[in-house]
C-alpha positions in Angstrom: 16.3 -17.4 -39.8 12.8 -17.5 -41.4 12.0 -20.1 -44.0 8.8 -20.8 -46.0 8.7 -24.3 -45.1 6.5 -25.4 -42.2 4.6 -28.7 -41.4 1.2 -27.2 -42.2 2.3 -26.0 -45.5 4.0 -29.3 -46.4 0.9 -31.3 -45.2 -1.0 -29.6 -48.0 1.6 -30.4 -50.8 1.3 -33.2 -53.1 3.6 -36.2 -52.5 5.3 -35.5 -55.7 6.3 -32.0 -54.6 7.5 -33.4 -51.2 9.7 -35.8 -53.0 11.3 -33.2 -55.0 11.9 -31.0 -52.0 13.4 -34.1 -50.1 15.8 -34.7 -53.0 16.9 -31.1 -53.0 17.6 -31.3 -49.3 19.4 -34.6 -49.5 17.1 -36.7 -47.4 18.1 -40.4 -47.6 15.4 -43.1 -48.8 12.7 -40.6 -48.8 10.7 -42.6 -51.0 10.4 -45.4 -48.5 8.7 -43.0 -46.0 5.2 -42.5 -45.4 3.8 -38.8 -46.0 3.9 -37.8 -42.3 7.3 -39.3 -41.8 8.6 -37.7 -45.0 7.3 -34.3 -43.6 9.2 -34.9 -40.4 12.4 -35.7 -42.2 12.1 -32.6 -44.4 11.7 -30.3 -41.3 14.3 -32.1 -39.3 16.9 -31.9 -42.5 16.2 -28.1 -43.0 16.8 -27.7 -39.3 20.2 -29.3 -39.5 19.1 -32.3 -37.5 19.2 -36.1 -38.1 15.9 -37.7 -38.8 15.4 -41.2 -37.4 12.8 -43.2 -39.4 10.2 -44.9 -36.9 10.1 -48.7 -36.8 7.5 -49.6 -38.9 6.4 -51.4 -42.0 7.3 -49.5 -45.4 4.7 -47.5 -47.0 2.7 -49.4 -49.4 4.2 -49.2 -53.1 2.3 -47.2 -55.4 1.7 -48.0 -58.9 4.0 -45.2 -60.3 6.8 -46.3 -58.1 6.6 -49.9 -59.7 6.6 -48.2 -62.9 9.8 -46.2 -61.9 11.4 -49.5 -60.7 10.6 -51.4 -63.9 11.9 -48.6 -65.9 15.2 -48.5 -63.8 15.4 -52.3 -64.2 15.0 -52.0 -68.1 17.8 -49.3 -68.3 20.2 -51.7 -66.0 19.3 -54.9 -68.7 20.2 -52.6 -71.5 23.8 -52.5 -70.5 23.8 -49.7 -67.8 26.7 -51.2 -65.9 24.4 -52.3 -63.0 22.8 -49.0 -62.8 19.4 -50.6 -61.9 20.8 -52.5 -59.1 22.6 -49.7 -57.6 19.4 -47.5 -57.6 17.4 -50.5 -55.9 20.2 -51.0 -53.4 20.1 -47.4 -52.5 16.2 -47.3 -52.4 15.9 -43.8 -53.7 15.0 -42.6 -57.2 18.0 -41.6 -59.3 18.1 -37.9 -59.7 18.5 -36.1 -62.9 22.2 -36.3 -64.5 22.9 -32.6 -63.4 21.8 -33.5 -59.8 23.1 -37.0 -59.2 25.0 -37.2 -55.8 28.6 -38.2 -55.7 29.0 -42.1 -55.0 32.1 -44.0 -53.9 33.3 -47.3 -52.5 32.7 -50.7 -54.1 29.3 -52.0 -55.6 28.1 -48.2 -56.1 27.0 -47.7 -52.5 26.8 -43.9 -51.4 29.8 -43.0 -49.3 28.9 -41.2 -46.2 30.7 -38.0 -46.5 30.3 -34.9 -44.0 28.4 -32.3 -45.9 30.2 -28.8 -45.8 28.5 -26.2 -43.7 26.0 -24.2 -45.8 27.3 -20.7 -46.8 24.8 -17.8 -47.0 24.2 -16.1 -50.4 22.4 -13.0 -51.5 21.7 -12.0 -55.1 19.1 -11.3 -57.7 16.8 -13.7 -59.4 17.0 -14.4 -63.1 14.1 -16.8 -64.2 14.9 -19.4 -67.0 12.5 -20.7 -69.4 12.3 -24.1 -67.8 10.9 -22.6 -64.7 14.1 -22.6 -62.6 16.3 -19.8 -61.9 19.8 -18.6 -61.0 20.8 -16.0 -58.2 23.0 -13.7 -60.0 25.7 -12.5 -57.5 26.3 -9.5 -60.1 23.1 -8.4 -61.5 22.7 -8.8 -65.3 25.9 -10.8 -65.6 26.6 -14.4 -65.4 29.5 -16.1 -63.5 30.7 -19.4 -62.2 29.6 -18.3 -58.6 26.0 -17.9 -59.5 23.5 -20.0 -57.4 21.0 -22.3 -59.0 17.4 -22.4 -57.9 15.1 -25.1 -58.5 11.9 -24.7 -60.2 10.0 -26.0 -57.1 11.5 -23.3 -54.9 10.6 -20.7 -57.6 7.2 -21.8 -57.7 6.8 -22.1 -54.0 8.3 -18.7 -53.2 6.6 -17.2 -56.4 9.9 -15.7 -57.5 10.2 -13.4 -60.5 13.1 -11.9 -62.2 14.4 -9.1 -60.2 13.7 -10.4 -56.7 16.8 -10.0 -54.4 16.8 -13.0 -52.4 18.9 -14.5 -49.7 19.5 -18.1 -48.2 22.0 -20.9 -47.3 23.5 -22.6 -50.5 25.3 -25.9 -50.8 28.3 -26.7 -52.9 27.8 -28.6 -56.3 27.7 -32.3 -56.1 29.0 -34.6 -58.6 28.1 -33.8 -62.3 26.9 -30.2 -61.2 28.4 -27.0 -62.3 26.8 -24.6 -60.0 26.1 -24.5 -56.3 22.4 -24.9 -55.4 20.1 -22.6 -52.8 18.9 -24.8 -50.2 16.1 -22.6 -49.1 14.8 -18.9 -49.5 15.2 -17.2 -46.3 14.4 -13.4 -47.4 12.9 -11.8 -50.5 13.6 -8.1 -51.1 15.0 -7.8 -47.4 11.6 -9.4 -45.9 11.3 -12.8 -44.4 10.2 -15.1 -47.3 7.1 -16.6 -45.5 5.7 -12.9 -44.9 6.2 -12.2 -48.5 4.6 -15.4 -49.7 1.6 -14.7 -47.4 1.5 -10.8 -48.1 -1.5 -8.5 -49.1 -3.0 -8.9 -52.4 -1.4 -6.5 -55.1 -5.1 -4.9 -55.4 -5.3 -4.4 -51.8 -2.0 -2.5 -51.4 -2.2 1.1 -50.4 -1.7 3.3 -53.6 -0.2 7.1 -53.8 0.4 9.4 -56.8 3.8 8.9 -58.5 6.2 11.2 -56.7 9.7 9.9 -57.8 10.4 10.7 -61.5 12.0 8.4 -63.7 14.9 10.1 -65.2 15.8 9.4 -68.8 19.0 11.3 -69.2 19.0 11.3 -72.9 20.1 14.0 -75.5 17.6 12.7 -77.9 15.2 15.8 -78.6 12.1 13.8 -78.3 12.9 12.0 -75.3 14.4 15.2 -73.6 11.1 16.9 -74.4 9.1 14.3 -72.8 11.2 14.1 -69.7 10.7 17.8 -69.2 7.6 18.8 -70.7 5.5 15.7 -69.7 7.5 14.0 -66.9 6.2 10.8 -65.5 7.4 8.7 -62.5 7.5 5.3 -60.8 3.7 4.0 -60.9 2.7 6.2 -63.9 0.3 5.0 -66.3 1.6 6.6 -69.6 0.3 6.5 -73.2 2.0 7.8 -76.2 -0.8 8.7 -78.5 -1.3 10.0 -81.9 -2.5 9.2 -85.6 -0.5 7.0 -87.8 3.0 7.8 -88.8 3.1 10.2 -86.0 6.3 8.4 -84.7 4.7 6.5 -81.6 6.7 3.4 -81.8 10.1 5.2 -82.6 9.5 7.6 -79.5 8.6 4.6 -77.4 11.7 2.8 -78.2 13.7 5.6 -77.5 12.1 6.0 -74.1 12.5 2.3 -73.4 16.3 2.5 -74.6 16.8 5.6 -72.1 15.2 3.7 -69.2 17.2 0.6 -69.8 20.5 2.5 -69.8 19.6 4.3 -66.6 18.8 1.1 -64.7 17.1 0.7 -61.3 14.1 -0.8 -62.7 13.0 -4.2 -64.0 12.1 -3.6 -67.6 9.9 -5.8 -69.8 9.2 -4.9 -73.4 6.1 -6.5 -75.1 5.7 -6.1 -79.0 1.8 -6.7 -79.7 0.6 -6.4 -83.3 3.9 -5.1 -84.6 5.4 -5.3 -88.1 8.0 -8.0 -88.4 10.3 -5.5 -89.6 10.1 -3.7 -86.5 11.4 -6.4 -84.2 15.0 -6.3 -85.2 15.0 -2.7 -84.6 13.9 -3.4 -81.0 16.2 -6.3 -80.5 19.3 -4.1 -81.7 18.8 -1.5 -78.9 19.3 -1.8 -75.1 15.7 -2.6 -74.5 15.3 -6.0 -76.1 11.7 -7.2 -76.0 10.7 -10.2 -73.8 7.8 -11.2 -76.1 7.1 -10.2 -79.8 3.7 -11.1 -81.4 3.1 -9.8 -84.8 0.0 -8.0 -86.3 -0.9 -11.6 -88.2 -1.5 -13.1 -84.6 -5.1 -13.1 -83.0 -6.0 -10.2 -80.7 -6.3 -12.8 -77.8 -2.7 -14.0 -78.5 -1.6 -10.5 -78.2 -3.6 -9.8 -75.4 -2.1 -12.8 -73.6 1.3 -11.6 -74.2 0.6 -8.3 -72.6 -1.2 -9.7 -69.7 1.6 -12.0 -68.8 4.1 -9.2 -68.8 1.9 -7.1 -66.6 1.4 -10.0 -64.2 5.1 -10.2 -63.7 5.2 -6.6 -63.2 2.6 -6.7 -60.5 4.5 -9.5 -58.6 7.6 -7.4 -58.8 5.8 -4.3 -57.4 4.3 -6.4 -54.7 7.6 -7.5 -53.4 8.9 -4.0 -53.0 10.9 -3.4 -56.4 10.3 -1.1 -59.3 9.0 -2.6 -62.7 8.4 -0.8 -66.0 6.2 -2.6 -68.7 6.5 -1.1 -72.0 3.8 -2.0 -74.7 3.8 -1.4 -78.5 1.0 -1.2 -79.0 -2.5 -1.5 -77.4 -4.3 -0.7 -80.5 -5.1 -4.3 -81.6 -5.4 -5.8 -77.9 -8.9 -6.3 -76.6 -10.1 -3.3 -75.1 -10.8 -5.0 -71.7 -7.2 -6.4 -71.8 -5.9 -2.8 -72.4 -7.6 -1.2 -69.8 -6.6 -3.8 -67.3 -2.9 -3.5 -68.4 -3.0 0.4 -68.0 -4.9 0.1 -64.7 -2.5 -2.1 -63.1 0.1 0.7 -62.7 0.4 2.2 -59.4 2.8 3.6 -57.0 2.6 1.4 -53.8 2.9 3.5 -50.6 6.1 2.7 -48.8 6.7 -0.1 -51.3 7.5 -0.8 -55.0 5.9 0.3 -58.2 4.7 -0.7 -61.6 4.8 1.7 -64.5 3.1 1.2 -67.7 4.2 2.9 -70.8 2.1 2.0 -74.1 1.4 3.3 -77.3 -2.4 3.8 -78.6 -4.0 5.6 -81.3 -5.9 7.9 -78.7 -5.9 8.1 -74.7 -7.8 5.1 -72.8 -8.6 7.2 -69.8 -7.3 6.9 -66.6 -3.7 8.0 -67.6 -1.4 9.9 -65.2 0.6 11.3 -68.4 -0.2 11.6 -71.8 2.2 12.2 -74.6 0.7 13.4 -77.7 2.4 13.3 -81.0 1.8 15.7 -84.0 1.9 13.7 -87.4 2.6 16.8 -89.2 5.7 18.0 -87.2 6.8 14.3 -87.7 6.3 14.5 -91.3 8.4 17.6 -91.7 11.2 16.3 -89.5 10.5 19.0 -86.9 11.5 17.5 -83.6 10.4 17.2 -81.0 7.0 16.5 -82.6 4.9 17.0 -79.3 1.4 18.3 -79.2 1.7 20.1 -76.2 -2.2 21.1 -76.2 -3.0 17.3 -76.1 -0.2 16.2 -73.9 0.1 16.5 -70.0 0.8 15.0 -66.6 -1.4 14.9 -63.4 0.2 16.5 -60.4 3.3 17.3 -61.9 4.5 19.2 -58.7 4.9 15.8 -56.9 7.4 14.8 -59.5 9.3 17.9 -59.9 8.4 20.1 -57.2 6.4 23.4 -57.3 9.2 25.4 -59.0 9.6 22.5 -61.7 5.9 22.6 -62.5 5.9 26.3 -62.8 9.1 25.8 -65.3 7.1 23.3 -67.2 4.1 25.6 -67.5 6.1 28.4 -68.8 8.1 26.3 -71.1 4.8 25.0 -72.6 3.5 28.5 -72.9 6.7 29.7 -74.8 6.3 26.8 -76.9 2.8 27.4 -78.0 3.4 31.1 -78.3 
C-alpha cells in the first residue's frame, strides 16, 4: 500500500519532525539514535519490521536535549513521584498527556505488550484550530469512532477539510480517547504520494463549467437565479448592484441553499460587513468560517479572502468540489479581489473551485453575472433581477440546448 514516507523525503526533514513522527509510530528510544539510524528505524516501523540499532556510540547530546533532561529532573524534584527518573530510565522524551503510552510493572518500566494489528479506516478530514485533524467516519458528525490525525501528518500530506483519506489506525493508548491514524495511504481515492507530488493547481487542465449547481429552493430570488442565470461547478459568479439592492441577502440565501444541498466543501468569508450582519449568517445553514468587519483594514479583509480561496484551491486540486462565498469584494484590495475570482475553475476530469461574491459592479472575467435592481428591491418586487445586465456564459453546457432556449424565452417574456 502506498505511503508518503520514503527515506529520501525523511532525509530532508528536520530532526524535530523525525522525532515527532517516531513518537507517533512508537519507535522505542528514538532520541538515542543518530539521524541516519532514526530514518532506518522509522522506515522499518512503518513496514511492520523490527529495527535493531547498530552497536555504536550514542549520538552526542544536543543543548536542547540537555535542557529537556534538566526540565524533567526539575519536575521530578517538585514531587512528580519519580516521573523524571522513569523518563530517564526509558531514555525517551515523555509524550504529551493525551499521547502517553501505557506503563506497567514495578519501577515504572514500560511493559512489552504486543500491539494489536492495525485496522484500516476511511473517512473525511475535518481540520482543527491547532493544526491537527479528525477523520470523520460520518461526514459532518462527530463520533467516538472518529480517528485522530496529528498536525505533522496534516502538514506533511497538506490535508484540507473535505479530503477523503484512508490508512491504518492504531487503538487509543492510555489517556487517549480516540484512535490515531498511523499514516495516510490514499487521498480522495489516489495514492497519497502521487497527490502530494501532483501538478500545480495553476497547471491543471481547465474546462468551462458543465455541471450545474442545483439550489433547489422555493425562495423567489434563488429560484430565479437558478433558472435565469445558472452557474455550475467551477463558475466565477458575482452578484452585483448598487447599495440597498439586496446583494448580501441574495448571497446568503444562495449560500444557504448550497449548504442544504450538500456535495461541496462550502466556505463563507465575510469581509467588510456590518457587525449586525454576522449573526444573520451564523443563524443560517451556511455559517461563516471568517468574519472581518468594515472597521478592519483592507489588508486584513484581503487576507481572510485569500486564506479561504487557498484552501478551496487545495480541495479542488485533490479532485473534490469547493465553493467559496465572499461578502463582499467591495473593500478588498483590487488585486486580491481579481485573484480570488480568477482562482475559480472547473478542472478537467478533476475537482472544481466555485467563487460566488458580491460586488458593486462586475470585475471582468466572470462566467455568471447576477445583477440586482435596487428599484425593484425597494418596491418589494421579487425576484429583483436586472435581466438586461445579468447573464451566463455558455449556458447550454449547464442546462443543454433546450434549457438554454427556455432561458432565453423566459428572459424575453420577463423583459416584455
